[in-house]
C-alpha positions in Angstrom: 93.7 73.2 98.8 96.0 76.3 100.1 99.2 76.3 97.6 101.5 76.2 100.4 99.7 74.5 103.5 101.3 71.2 104.1 103.7 71.3 101.0 106.8 68.6 100.0 109.0 70.5 97.5 111.2 67.9 95.6 114.6 70.0 94.1 115.8 68.0 91.5 118.4 70.9 90.9 121.1 69.5 88.1 120.3 65.9 89.6 118.8 65.1 86.2 122.9 65.2 84.7 121.9 66.9 81.8 119.6 63.1 80.6 116.0 63.9 80.1 115.4 59.4 81.0 117.4 60.2 83.8 115.1 63.2 84.8 112.7 61.0 84.1 113.5 58.5 86.3 113.5 61.2 89.2 110.3 62.8 88.9 108.6 59.4 88.8 110.4 57.9 91.5 109.3 61.1 93.5 105.7 60.4 92.2 105.5 56.7 93.6 106.1 58.7 97.2 103.7 61.2 97.0 101.2 58.7 95.9 102.6 56.5 98.7 102.3 58.7 101.5 99.4 61.2 100.0 101.2 64.2 99.8 101.0 67.6 98.4 103.9 67.6 97.0 105.9 70.1 94.1 109.2 69.0 92.2 111.0 72.1 91.3 113.6 72.2 88.3 116.5 75.4 87.8 116.2 76.9 84.4 119.3 78.9 83.4 119.0 80.3 79.6 123.1 79.6 79.3 123.8 81.3 76.3 123.0 84.7 77.8 123.2 83.8 81.6 127.2 83.1 81.6 129.4 85.7 80.5 130.6 84.5 76.9 134.3 85.1 78.3 133.6 83.2 81.7 131.8 80.2 79.2 135.2 78.9 78.4 136.6 78.9 81.6 136.0 75.4 82.9 138.2 75.6 86.1 135.3 77.6 87.4 133.1 74.2 89.1 129.6 76.0 88.8 129.9 77.4 84.6 131.1 73.4 84.2 128.7 71.9 85.7 126.0 74.3 84.1 127.1 73.6 80.8 127.6 69.8 81.2 123.8 69.4 82.5 122.2 71.3 80.4 118.8 70.7 79.1 116.6 72.1 76.2 113.4 74.1 76.5 111.1 71.0 75.2 113.2 68.6 77.1 111.9 70.4 80.2 108.6 70.9 78.6 108.6 67.0 79.0 109.8 66.8 82.4 107.1 69.3 83.0 104.2 66.8 81.5 105.6 64.4 83.2 105.3 65.9 86.9 102.1 66.8 86.4 101.5 63.3 85.3 102.5 62.0 88.7 100.3 64.2 90.7 103.1 66.9 91.4 102.9 70.5 91.2 105.2 72.0 89.1 108.2 74.6 90.5 110.6 76.1 88.5 113.8 78.2 90.0 114.5 80.7 87.0 117.9 82.5 87.2 117.8 85.2 84.4 114.8 87.0 82.9 114.6 85.0 79.9 113.8 82.5 82.2 110.9 83.7 83.3 110.2 84.1 79.8 110.0 80.2 79.5 108.1 79.5 82.5 105.3 81.8 81.7 105.6 79.6 77.8 104.8 76.4 79.9 102.3 77.4 82.0 104.0 76.2 85.5 102.6 76.1 88.9 105.0 78.1 91.3 107.8 80.4 90.7 110.8 79.3 93.4 113.5 82.5 94.5 116.9 80.6 95.0 118.6 82.5 98.2 121.0 83.4 96.1 118.4 85.8 94.0 117.0 87.4 97.1 117.8 91.0 96.0 118.0 90.5 92.2 115.6 93.1 91.9 115.5 93.1 87.9 114.6 89.0 88.5 112.7 89.6 91.5 110.4 92.6 89.6 109.9 90.2 86.6 109.0 87.3 88.6 106.1 89.6 90.6 104.7 90.2 87.0 104.1 86.8 86.3 101.5 86.5 88.2 101.8 83.2 89.7 102.8 82.2 93.4 106.1 82.5 94.8 108.1 80.9 96.8 111.2 82.6 98.2 114.2 80.9 100.1 116.2 83.4 102.6 119.6 81.6 102.7 122.6 84.2 103.3 120.1 87.1 103.8 120.1 89.5 106.5 116.9 90.2 108.5 117.2 93.5 106.9 117.1 92.2 103.7 114.3 89.9 104.3 111.9 92.4 105.5 112.8 93.9 102.1 111.6 90.8 100.0 108.5 90.7 102.2 107.4 94.2 101.7 108.2 93.7 97.6 106.1 90.7 97.7 103.5 92.0 99.8 102.5 94.9 97.2 103.4 93.0 94.0 102.5 89.2 94.6 98.9 87.8 95.8 100.3 84.3 97.0 103.7 84.3 98.6 105.7 81.9 101.2 109.5 82.1 102.6 111.9 79.6 103.4 114.3 79.6 105.8 117.6 77.9 104.4 120.9 77.5 105.1 123.5 78.0 101.9 126.2 75.3 103.6 125.9 72.1 101.2 125.7 70.2 103.5 124.6 72.1 106.6 126.1 70.7 110.4 123.9 70.6 113.0 125.2 73.3 114.7 124.7 75.9 111.8 120.8 75.4 111.0 119.5 78.1 113.4 116.1 76.0 113.2 114.8 78.8 116.1 114.6 81.4 113.2 111.8 79.9 111.9 109.7 81.2 114.8 110.7 84.6 114.3 110.1 84.6 110.9 106.6 83.1 111.9 106.1 86.2 114.1 107.4 88.8 111.9 105.3 87.9 109.2 101.9 87.1 110.3 99.8 85.3 107.8 102.9 84.1 105.3 103.5 80.5 104.9 106.5 80.0 106.1 109.0 76.5 105.7 112.4 75.1 105.9 114.7 74.2 102.9 117.2 71.8 104.3 120.8 70.8 103.3 121.5 68.8 106.2 123.0 65.4 105.8 120.3 63.1 103.9 120.3 60.4 106.7 119.6 63.2 109.1 115.7 63.4 109.8 115.6 65.0 113.1 116.1 68.8 111.7 112.8 68.3 109.3 111.2 67.0 112.7 112.2 70.1 114.5 111.3 72.4 111.9 107.6 71.2 111.8 107.5 71.5 115.6 108.6 75.3 115.0 105.8 76.0 112.9 106.8 75.4 108.9 104.4 74.7 106.5 106.7 73.7 103.9 109.6 71.5 103.6 112.0 71.0 100.8 114.5 68.7 99.9 117.5 67.9 97.1 116.5 64.8 95.6 118.0 62.2 93.3 118.7 58.8 92.1 121.8 56.9 92.2 123.4 54.9 89.4 126.2 52.7 88.4 127.9 55.7 86.9 126.0 58.7 89.0 126.9 59.2 93.0 124.8 62.1 94.3 126.4 64.9 96.0 126.5 65.3 100.3 122.8 66.6 100.6 120.8 65.3 98.0 118.5 62.0 99.2 118.1 59.3 96.9 114.5 57.5 97.3 115.0 55.3 100.0 116.2 58.1 102.4 113.5 60.9 100.7 110.5 57.7 101.9 112.3 57.3 105.6 112.6 61.3 106.1 108.7 61.1 104.6 108.2 58.7 107.1 109.6 61.0 110.0 107.8 64.3 109.3 104.2 62.0 108.9 105.5 60.8 112.7 106.2 64.3 113.9 102.5 65.7 112.7 101.1 62.9 114.2 103.1 63.7 118.2 101.9 67.5 117.3 98.5 66.8 116.6 96.2 70.0 114.9 97.2 72.5 117.6 94.1 71.7 120.1 93.2 70.3 123.3 91.7 66.9 123.0 90.4 65.0 126.5 89.3 61.3 125.9 87.2 59.4 127.3 90.3 57.0 128.0 91.7 60.0 129.7 88.5 61.1 131.5 88.5 57.9 133.4 92.0 57.4 133.8 92.2 60.6 136.0 88.6 59.8 137.8 90.3 57.2 139.2 93.0 59.1 140.7 90.3 62.0 142.1 89.2 62.4 145.2 85.0 62.0 145.6 82.9 64.2 148.1 81.3 62.1 150.9 78.8 63.0 153.8 80.4 64.0 157.1 76.8 63.1 159.0 73.2 62.5 157.5 72.6 65.0 155.3 68.6 65.6 154.7 67.1 66.3 151.1 67.1 69.9 150.4 69.9 71.0 152.5 72.8 72.8 151.6 75.7 70.8 150.5 78.7 72.6 152.4 82.3 72.1 153.5 81.4 71.6 157.0 78.9 68.5 156.6 80.9 66.8 153.7 84.4 65.6 153.2 86.5 64.6 150.1 88.2 60.8 149.8 89.6 58.9 147.5 88.3 56.6 145.5 86.1 58.3 143.6 82.7 56.8 142.0 81.6 57.3 138.4 78.9 60.4 138.4 80.1 61.3 141.8 80.6 64.9 142.9 84.3 65.3 142.8 86.3 67.4 145.0 87.3 69.4 142.1 83.8 70.4 141.2 82.6 70.9 144.4 85.7 73.4 145.3 85.0 75.5 142.4 84.6 79.3 143.4 80.8 80.2 144.6 79.8 76.6 143.2 76.4 75.7 145.1 74.6 72.2 145.5 71.5 71.4 147.0 70.8 67.9 148.2 68.6 66.0 146.0 67.8 63.8 148.6 68.9 61.8 151.8 72.7 61.0 152.1 73.7 59.1 155.2 76.9 59.6 156.7 79.7 58.2 154.4 77.6 58.2 151.8 79.0 59.2 148.2 77.1 62.1 146.8 75.7 62.1 143.7 74.6 66.0 142.6 74.7 67.4 139.3 77.1 70.3 138.6 75.9 72.1 135.6 77.1 75.3 134.9 75.2 78.3 136.6 75.6 81.7 135.1 78.5 82.8 136.9 80.2 79.7 136.1 79.5 80.2 132.4 80.2 83.7 132.4 83.4 82.9 133.6 84.3 80.3 130.8 83.6 83.3 128.4 86.0 85.3 130.2 88.9 83.2 130.4 88.0 82.2 126.7 88.2 86.2 125.8 91.3 86.4 127.9 92.9 83.2 126.1 92.1 84.7 122.5 93.5 87.9 123.6 96.7 86.4 124.6 97.2 84.7 121.2 96.6 87.6 119.6 99.1 89.7 121.6 96.3 92.3 122.3 97.2 93.8 125.9 94.4 95.8 127.7 94.9 98.9 130.2 93.3 97.6 134.3 90.5 100.2 133.5 88.8 98.8 130.1 85.2 98.4 130.4 83.7 95.0 129.3 80.2 93.6 128.7 78.8 90.8 126.7 76.2 91.5 124.1 73.8 89.3 124.2 70.7 90.0 121.1 69.1 86.8 122.1 70.0 86.4 125.7 72.7 85.3 127.9 71.9 81.2 127.2 72.5 82.2 122.9 75.4 83.9 123.3 77.8 81.1 122.2 75.4 81.7 119.2 74.5 85.4 119.0 76.7 88.2 120.4 80.0 89.3 121.0 82.5 90.7 123.8 82.9 94.5 123.6 86.0 96.2 125.5 85.2 99.8 125.5 88.9 101.3 125.7 87.8 105.4 125.0 85.1 106.9 124.5 85.1 110.5 123.6 84.9 112.8 120.5 86.6 109.4 119.0 86.1 105.8 120.1 87.9 102.4 120.5 86.7 99.7 121.2 88.0 96.0 120.9 85.9 93.1 119.8 86.2 89.6 120.8 84.1 86.8 118.3 84.3 83.7 119.1 84.3 80.5 117.2 80.9 80.3 115.3 79.5 83.2 116.6 77.3 85.7 115.0 76.9 89.5 115.6 72.8 90.1 114.0 72.4 92.8 111.2 72.5 96.4 112.2 73.1 100.1 111.7 74.1 103.5 113.5 72.5 106.7 112.9 75.0 109.0 114.8 78.3 106.8 114.7 80.7 106.2 112.2 83.0 103.6 112.4 86.0 101.3 111.4 86.6 98.0 111.5 90.4 97.5 111.5 90.8 93.4 111.5 93.9 91.9 114.4 93.8 88.5 114.5 91.6 85.4 113.4 88.9 84.9 110.5 86.2 87.4 109.9 82.8 87.4 107.9 81.9 91.4 107.6 78.1 91.6 105.6 77.6 95.3 104.5 74.5 95.9 103.0 73.7 92.2 102.4 77.0 91.6 100.1 79.6 89.1 102.5 83.4 89.9 102.2 86.6 88.1 104.6 88.2 90.8 106.3 92.0 89.5 106.5 94.4 90.2 109.2 95.6 94.2 109.1 92.7 94.8 106.4 90.3 98.2 107.2 86.6 98.5 106.8 84.9 101.6 106.8 81.4 102.0 107.9 79.4 104.7 107.2 76.1 106.1 109.0 73.0 103.8 108.0 75.1 101.3 106.1 73.4 97.9 107.7 76.2 95.5 108.6 76.8 92.4 110.6 79.8 89.4 110.9 80.3 86.4 111.8 83.6 83.9 112.7 84.3 80.4 112.0 87.2 79.8 114.0 87.0 83.2 116.2 88.0 86.7 115.5 89.5 89.8 117.5 89.1 93.1 115.9 89.6 97.0 116.4 86.6 99.5 116.0 87.7 103.1 115.8 84.6 105.3 115.5 82.6 108.8 116.3 81.1 108.8 119.8 79.4 105.8 120.7 75.8 106.7 122.1 73.5 104.6 123.9 70.2 103.4 121.9 72.1 104.2 118.4 72.4 100.6 117.4 69.3 99.5 115.2 68.4 96.1 114.3 66.8 94.6 111.7 65.2 92.0 113.8 62.1 92.9 115.7 63.1 91.4 118.7 65.8 92.4 119.2 64.9 96.1 117.9 62.2 96.3 120.8 64.2 95.3 123.7 65.7 97.7 126.1 69.4 98.0 125.4 70.6 97.2 128.9 68.8 93.8 128.8 70.8 92.5 125.9 74.0 93.7 128.1 76.2 92.3 130.9 78.9 94.5 132.4 81.8 92.7 133.5 83.0 94.0 136.6 86.0 92.0 136.6 87.9 90.9 133.9 
């Protein structure tokens, strides 16, 4: 599983109260909830090597709240090793926030799964550089950081960490609703495409709405402070007890159920309920078999029977229907509305427009569009692509749209050299028999004579920049394609 996909983070912080046994109690309580809700979860600890972390003089000043709290809740390295072992036993990932470089060394000695960067450390470059060298996945909170500071953090991690994620966070404890700014998640997601983005909440424990809104805004990761109260231990105003965590997780599940997977799903029940409200097509006067059904010889009325031609199907642009039997006046018309080539191509165009809009790719009005269908238009959904020619001079630029599940057969060029620039989606590119995943933003140059093919699972858009494109310079390894007239495997689109 992806490290950060739908990850729930339980933050223990100092809620263990300096007691190993109480820390184990918290871990087991969260482990039980992890199993109950079938979570992809991590439990997070905080490391500070207090002998060096706190200034030697300030250690004596118990009037400083955090100094007093850190010293009074200290655990040994061996104690933390026991906690980490129990976290894994309970089926959760281990995560640790180091607040100093010495703690990073401890993390490396204990084989922790994920390193967390606290908001206060988001610009602690000596610490960040040491964290980056661990080679572990990194989750960074951004509370209190400006957008420019977040840009700096992302740039650093992009060049130094292979797997990292960001958490939107407001470092006010607890955070009132008017200061949550959860809408900022959308900006982070747009600004840093491909980077998992989450929400680290410090709102009141009984307030489950922020987590639900965060999910609706695209949060992949959710984090809360957790603890277990006792007769002698009272939780702070932003930490959840197990019952509150349970309710929080139920709210998260409810939100994810309501949001769905982001695709459009139309059930048979929904189709039937809508059919019950549609108008059907009826014969205005007798229609003989073989006669064209036109607006002049039919009308639309409610109700529509199952299988009957609907007003919507009949009214599609350029739709044509020929009567397959004789119809009497006022009789319901039952005719096939199987998509003809025109409507098949229109669907391709509309799908491509939708993909380009999702990818924020804007075309100029003079762009030339063509469908490349190597085994005929009927097989386009399996083999081919949509080509958009932007410029073709001594240099050439095209936008290539690859539909979900579509493959482009193996070919090579003699005159043209090209570079693919991945813009959106997923693309598996095969060069001389070696397949590689082309990620968003990546470039791959294809020299003359290099055999290449590509395919996409969920759809892809990439830019092709090359030397001049020449007709007849694409040589396919499959003789069924190579022996065709190049124009026979192309359909030019005049209006996009």
